[in-house]
C-alpha positions in Angstrom: 0.0 0.0 0.0 2.8 2.4 0.8 4.4 1.7 -2.5 1.2 2.6 -4.3 0.6 5.7 -2.2 4.0 7.2 -2.9 4.3 5.8 -6.4 7.6 4.0 -5.8 9.0 2.5 -8.9 9.9 -1.1 -7.9 12.5 -1.3 -10.6 14.6 1.4 -8.7 14.6 -0.6 -5.5 17.6 -2.8 -4.6 17.2 -6.5 -4.7 16.2 -8.1 -1.4 19.0 -9.3 0.7 18.8 -12.5 2.8 18.1 -10.5 5.9 15.1 -8.9 4.2 13.5 -12.2 3.3 10.8 -13.4 5.7 12.3 -16.8 6.2 9.8 -18.2 8.7 7.0 -17.3 6.4 8.7 -18.8 3.4 9.3 -22.0 5.4 5.7 -22.2 6.5 4.5 -21.6 2.9 6.8 -24.3 1.5 5.7 -26.9 4.1 2.0 -26.2 3.5 2.4 -26.5 -0.3 4.5 -29.7 0.1 1.7 -31.3 2.2 -0.9 -30.5 -0.5 1.4 -31.9 -3.3 1.8 -35.1 -1.2 -1.9 -35.4 -0.6 -2.8 -35.0 -4.3 0.0 -37.5 -5.2 -1.6 -40.0 -2.9 -4.9 -39.6 -4.7 -3.6 -40.3 -8.2 -0.4 -42.5 -7.8 -2.3 -45.7 -7.0 -5.6 -47.0 -5.6 -5.9 -45.6 -2.1 -4.9 -47.7 0.8 -7.1 -48.1 3.9 -4.6 -45.8 5.8 -4.9 -43.1 3.2 -8.7 -43.3 3.1 -8.8 -43.0 6.9 -6.5 -39.9 6.8 -8.7 -38.3 4.2 -11.8 -38.9 6.3 -10.2 -37.1 9.3 -12.6 -34.4 10.5 -9.9 -31.8 10.7 -8.9 -32.4 7.1 -12.4 -32.5 5.9 -13.1 -29.2 7.5 -10.0 -27.6 5.8 -11.1 -29.0 2.5 -14.6 -27.7 2.9 -13.2 -24.2 3.5 -11.6 -24.6 0.1 -14.9 -25.6 -1.5 -14.1 -29.4 -1.6 -17.1 -31.2 -0.1 -17.5 -35.0 -0.5 -20.8 -36.7 -0.8 -22.2 -39.4 1.3 -20.7 -42.1 -0.9 -17.4 -41.1 0.7 -18.5 -40.1 4.2 -21.0 -42.8 5.1 -19.8 -46.3 4.1 -17.7 -48.4 6.5 -14.0 -48.7 5.8 -14.2 -52.0 3.9 -17.1 -50.9 1.6 -15.4 -47.6 0.9 -12.1 -49.3 0.2 -13.7 -51.6 -2.4 -15.7 -48.7 -4.0 -12.6 -46.5 -4.4 -10.5 -49.4 -5.7 -13.2 -50.1 -8.4 -13.4 -46.4 -9.3 -9.7 -46.0 -9.5 -9.5 -49.0 -11.9 -12.3 -47.7 -14.0 -10.9 -44.2 -14.3 -7.2 -44.9 -14.6 -6.3 -48.5 -15.2 -8.9 -50.3 -17.4 -9.5 -50.4 -21.1 -10.8 -47.0 -22.4 -9.7 -45.2 -19.2 -7.7 -42.0 -18.7 -4.3 -42.9 -17.3 -2.7 -40.0 -15.3 0.4 -40.1 -17.4 1.9 -37.1 -19.2 3.0 -39.0 -22.3 -0.5 -40.5 -22.7 -2.2 -37.2 -22.2 -0.1 -35.2 -24.6 1.1 -37.8 -27.1 -1.4 -40.7 -26.9 1.2 -43.3 -26.0 3.1 -44.5 -23.0 6.9 -43.9 -22.6 7.2 -40.9 -24.9 9.5 -37.9 -24.7 8.1 -36.6 -21.4 8.9 -39.9 -19.7 12.5 -40.0 -20.8 13.1 -36.3 -20.0 11.8 -36.9 -16.5 14.0 -39.9 -16.0 17.0 -37.6 -16.6 15.5 -34.8 -14.5 15.1 -37.1 -11.5 18.5 -38.6 -11.9 20.3 -35.2 -12.2 18.4 -34.0 -9.1 19.7 -37.0 -7.2 16.3 -38.8 -6.9 15.6 -42.4 -7.6 12.1 -43.6 -8.5 11.2 -46.6 -6.3 8.4 -49.0 -6.8 5.4 -48.8 -4.4 2.7 -51.3 -4.4 2.8 -51.1 -8.2 5.4 -49.9 -10.7 4.8 -46.4 -12.0 6.1 -44.3 -14.9 8.4 -41.3 -14.3 5.7 -39.0 -15.9 2.8 -40.4 -13.9 0.9 -37.6 -12.2 1.5 -38.8 -8.6 5.3 -39.1 -9.3 5.5 -35.6 -10.7 3.6 -34.2 -7.7 5.9 -36.0 -5.3 8.9 -34.6 -7.0 7.8 -31.1 -6.5 7.0 -31.9 -2.8 10.6 -33.1 -2.4 11.9 -30.0 -4.0 9.9 -27.9 -1.5 11.3 -30.0 1.3 14.8 -29.1 0.0 13.7 -25.4 0.0 12.8 -25.7 3.6 16.2 -27.2 4.4 18.0 -24.4 2.5 16.0 -21.7 4.2 16.5 -23.3 7.6 20.3 -23.0 7.1 20.1 -19.6 5.4 21.3 -21.0 2.1 19.4 -18.3 0.1 21.2 -19.0 -3.2 20.3 -22.6 -3.0 16.7 -21.8 -2.1 16.4 -19.5 -5.1 17.9 -22.2 -7.4 15.3 -24.7 -6.1 12.5 -22.2 -6.5 13.5 -21.7 -10.2 13.7 -25.4 -10.6 10.1 -25.8 -9.4 8.9 -23.1 -11.8 10.8 -24.7 -14.6 9.2 -28.1 -13.8 5.7 -26.6 -13.9 6.5 -24.9 -17.2 7.9 -28.0 -18.8 5.6 -30.6 -17.3 2.7 -30.1 -14.8 1.5 -26.8 -16.3 1.1 -28.3 -19.7 -1.5 -31.0 -18.8 -2.9 -31.1 -15.2 -5.5 -28.4 -15.7 -7.2 -30.0 -18.6 -6.8 -33.4 -17.1 -8.4 -32.4 -13.9 -11.5 -31.2 -15.8 -11.7 -34.5 -17.7 -11.5 -36.6 -14.5 -14.1 -34.3 -12.9 -16.5 -35.1 -15.7 -15.7 -38.8 -15.9 -15.9 -39.6 -12.1 -18.9 -41.4 -10.7 -17.6 -41.2 -7.1 -17.5 -37.8 -5.3 -14.0 -38.5 -3.9 -12.3 -38.4 -7.3 -14.7 -35.8 -8.6 -13.9 -33.4 -5.7 -10.1 -34.2 -5.7 -10.0 -33.5 -9.4 -11.6 -30.2 -8.8 -9.1 -29.5 -6.0 -6.2 -30.4 -8.3 -7.4 -28.0 -11.0 -7.9 -25.2 -8.5 -4.5 -25.8 -6.9 -2.8 -25.8 -10.3 -4.3 -22.5 -11.2 -3.2 -21.0 -7.8 0.3 -22.3 -8.2 0.7 -21.0 -11.7 -0.6 -17.6 -10.6 1.6 -17.5 -7.5 4.7 -18.4 -9.4 3.8 -15.8 -12.0 4.1 -18.3 -14.9 2.5 -16.4 -17.8 1.2 -17.7 -21.1 1.4 -21.3 -20.0 -0.7 -23.2 -22.5 -3.0 -26.1 -21.4 -2.1 -28.7 -24.0 -4.2 -31.4 -22.5 -7.5 -29.5 -22.9 -9.5 -32.2 -21.1 -9.7 -34.3 -24.3 -11.4 -37.7 -23.9 -9.5 -39.0 -26.9 -5.8 -38.0 -27.5 -4.5 -38.7 -31.0 -1.5 -41.0 -31.1 1.7 -39.2 -32.0 3.9 -40.4 -34.7 6.7 -42.8 -33.5 10.0 -41.1 -34.4 12.9 -43.3 -35.5 16.4 -41.9 -35.4 18.4 -42.7 -38.6 22.1 -43.3 -38.2 23.9 -42.6 -41.5 26.8 -44.8 -40.4 24.5 -47.8 -40.3 24.5 -50.1 -43.4 21.5 -49.7 -45.7 19.3 -52.6 -46.5 21.2 -55.2 -48.4 24.5 -54.0 -46.9 24.5 -56.1 -43.8 26.8 -59.1 -43.7 24.6 -62.3 -43.8 26.8 -64.1 -41.3 26.6 -61.2 -38.8 23.0 -60.0 -39.1 20.5 -62.6 -40.4 16.9 -61.5 -41.0 13.9 -63.7 -41.7 15.0 -66.5 -44.0 18.7 -65.6 -43.5 18.6 -62.8 -46.1 20.6 -60.5 -43.8 18.4 -57.5 -44.5 18.1 -56.3 -40.9 17.8 -52.6 -40.1 18.9 -51.7 -36.6 16.8 -49.2 -34.6 18.2 -47.1 -31.8 16.8 -46.4 -28.4 15.9 -42.7 -28.4 15.6 -42.4 -24.7 19.2 -41.2 -24.0 
């Protein structure tokens, strides 16, 4: 308000020094955001466990979600634990893991196929950041929604560590990495995808959590000031399959140039064309 009243030009002000940063507030914000990322990851990474369902039905959490406009129906609030566990497992399979479903996987949502460019880029991103993707109850892809959300949660945890030890340069590097990750991955598909799941869900749990994901994504994008970030997913029920690109190596022998004794094709003709793994 003072800036507005006195028409201070922000461009003329010196950059904030570490002492001017409100470190406790930044830590509190990072911890709160990380908890939301982990909660959303738990919704989409696999069918919910009984422990996760019990945590989501905690009265305190339900109250906080209600304040954000997320209100579950009686299909989530009323059944006993076993009945709800079965219902959500069935809904998860229907939405995300059965024929004709909508897998929460970036490659599928943007390119119509599993294990495309986003998958391989993320494998490198995680490895370069020092993370290793471990198997849970089921094996997941690097570009699965829950995995991407967990990665940002872990980066936020590193932000907290950096702030707690006053490593401001490291904190700012991590903050830029989170923004880059949203620009290159999450921001390109989760908004449209959340709308699709909201329409496709029969159970209020997934319908409301899809709404929460979409609203949270919009808030994060606005808070990080990520402008002109296009929603490439667009909530499409059918995603056209991308063309499969094959890398051509000019040093490879052309058809008919392979030595029959080294590379034998069908019938021993030797006309074998070697394809290269494009992942790395």
